[in-house]
C-alpha positions as CSV (number, residue, x, y, z in Angstrom):
1,M,47.4,3.1,-28.1
2,E,49.4,1.4,-30.9
3,P,50.1,-2.3,-30.5
4,V,53.9,-1.9,-30.3
5,K,53.6,0.7,-27.5
6,L,50.9,-1.3,-25.7
7,A,53.1,-4.5,-25.9
8,A,56.1,-2.6,-24.5
9,K,53.9,-1.2,-21.7
10,F,52.7,-4.8,-20.8
11,N,56.3,-6.1,-21.0
12,D,57.5,-3.3,-18.7
13,E,54.8,-4.3,-16.2
14,G,56.0,-7.9,-16.3
15,A,53.4,-9.5,-18.6
16,H,54.6,-12.3,-20.7
17,H,51.3,-13.3,-22.4
18,I,48.3,-11.2,-23.3
19,Y,44.9,-12.2,-24.7
20,V,44.0,-10.2,-27.8
21,I,40.4,-10.2,-28.8
22,G,38.5,-8.5,-31.6
23,G,39.0,-8.7,-35.3
24,V,40.6,-5.3,-36.0
25,T,42.7,-5.5,-32.8
26,I,44.0,-8.9,-33.8
27,Q,44.8,-7.6,-37.3
28,R,46.8,-4.7,-35.8
29,F,48.8,-7.0,-33.6
30,M,49.5,-9.3,-36.5
31,H,50.6,-6.5,-38.8
32,A,53.0,-5.4,-36.1
33,R,54.3,-9.0,-35.9
34,L,53.5,-9.1,-32.2
35,I,51.6,-12.4,-32.3
36,D,53.8,-15.5,-32.1
37,E,51.1,-18.0,-31.1
38,L,47.5,-18.0,-32.1
39,T,44.6,-20.0,-30.6
40,L,41.4,-19.7,-32.6
41,T,38.1,-20.1,-30.8
42,S,34.9,-20.3,-32.7
43,R,31.6,-19.8,-31.1
44,V,28.2,-18.8,-32.3
45,S,27.3,-15.6,-30.7
46,G,25.0,-12.6,-31.1
47,I,27.7,-10.2,-29.9
48,G,30.5,-8.6,-31.8
49,F,30.3,-6.7,-35.1
50,G,32.9,-5.5,-37.5
51,N,35.7,-7.0,-39.4
52,S,36.9,-10.6,-39.1
53,A,40.3,-11.1,-37.5
54,V,41.7,-12.6,-40.8
55,C,40.2,-10.1,-43.3
56,G,42.6,-7.8,-44.9
57,L,45.8,-9.7,-44.3
58,D,48.3,-9.4,-47.2
59,G,49.1,-13.1,-47.2
60,D,50.2,-16.0,-45.0
61,V,51.5,-15.0,-41.5
62,H,54.6,-17.0,-40.5
């Protein structure tokens, strides 16, 4: 499901905050301008593969 539709669905269900995890997923929400607060957590882990959350952004996100 596209981020805008997913955010609308959560909003309709009464959610005010969601936790987005995963590099590509975070990118999609950022490109859709659906993230207004970002908390970065860094942890050494053997799980998770793929693109970084901040790869492929066209510039600063305000």
